[in-house]
C-alpha positions in Angstrom: -0.2 -4.1 12.7 3.5 -4.0 12.1 5.7 -2.6 14.8 7.2 0.0 12.4 3.7 1.2 11.4 2.6 1.6 15.0 5.5 3.9 15.8 5.2 5.9 12.6 4.1 9.5 13.3 2.1 11.2 10.6 -1.4 11.5 9.3 -3.5 8.5 8.1 -2.7 9.1 4.5 1.0 9.0 5.1 0.6 5.7 7.1 -1.4 4.3 4.1 1.6 5.1 1.9 3.7 3.1 4.3 1.3 0.2 4.0 1.5 0.3 0.2 5.3 0.1 0.4 5.1 -2.8 2.8 2.6 -4.7 0.6 4.8 -4.2 -2.5 8.0 -5.3 -0.6 6.3 -8.5 0.6 4.8 -9.3 -2.7 8.2 -9.0 -4.4 9.8 -11.2 -1.8 7.1 -13.9 -2.6 7.6 -13.5 -6.4 4.3 -11.7 -7.0 4.6 -8.8 -9.5 1.1 -8.4 -10.8 -2.0 -8.0 -8.6 -5.7 -7.0 -8.9 -6.8 -4.1 -6.8 -10.5 -4.3 -5.8 -11.4 -1.1 -4.0 -14.5 -2.7 -2.5 -16.9 0.0 -3.5 -14.7 2.7 -2.0 -13.9 5.8 -4.0 -10.4 5.9 -5.3 -9.1 8.8 -3.2 -7.6 9.5 0.1 -6.1 6.5 1.9 -7.3 4.0 -0.7 -5.5 5.8 -3.4 -2.4 6.3 -1.2 -2.1 2.5 -0.7 -2.5 1.8 -4.4 -0.3 4.6 -5.6 2.5 3.6 -3.2 2.3 0.0 -4.1 2.5 0.9 -7.8 5.5 3.2 -7.2 7.3 0.4 -5.4 7.0 -2.1 -8.3 3.6 -3.8 -8.2 1.6 -3.8 -11.5 -2.2 -3.4 -11.2 
């Protein structure tokens, strides 16, 4: 896990939003703008939704 995420204080959903931001940032750096989001059988709510929504908000297209 990233050092900045380990020291982040907040609930799990807030940390998932941080992960989504980090994913979007790294994808943009590599030239990736469109991705496929496979939720792996999980319902689209809570932390799963937080990661996806945050990544979308930071420029990734699903």
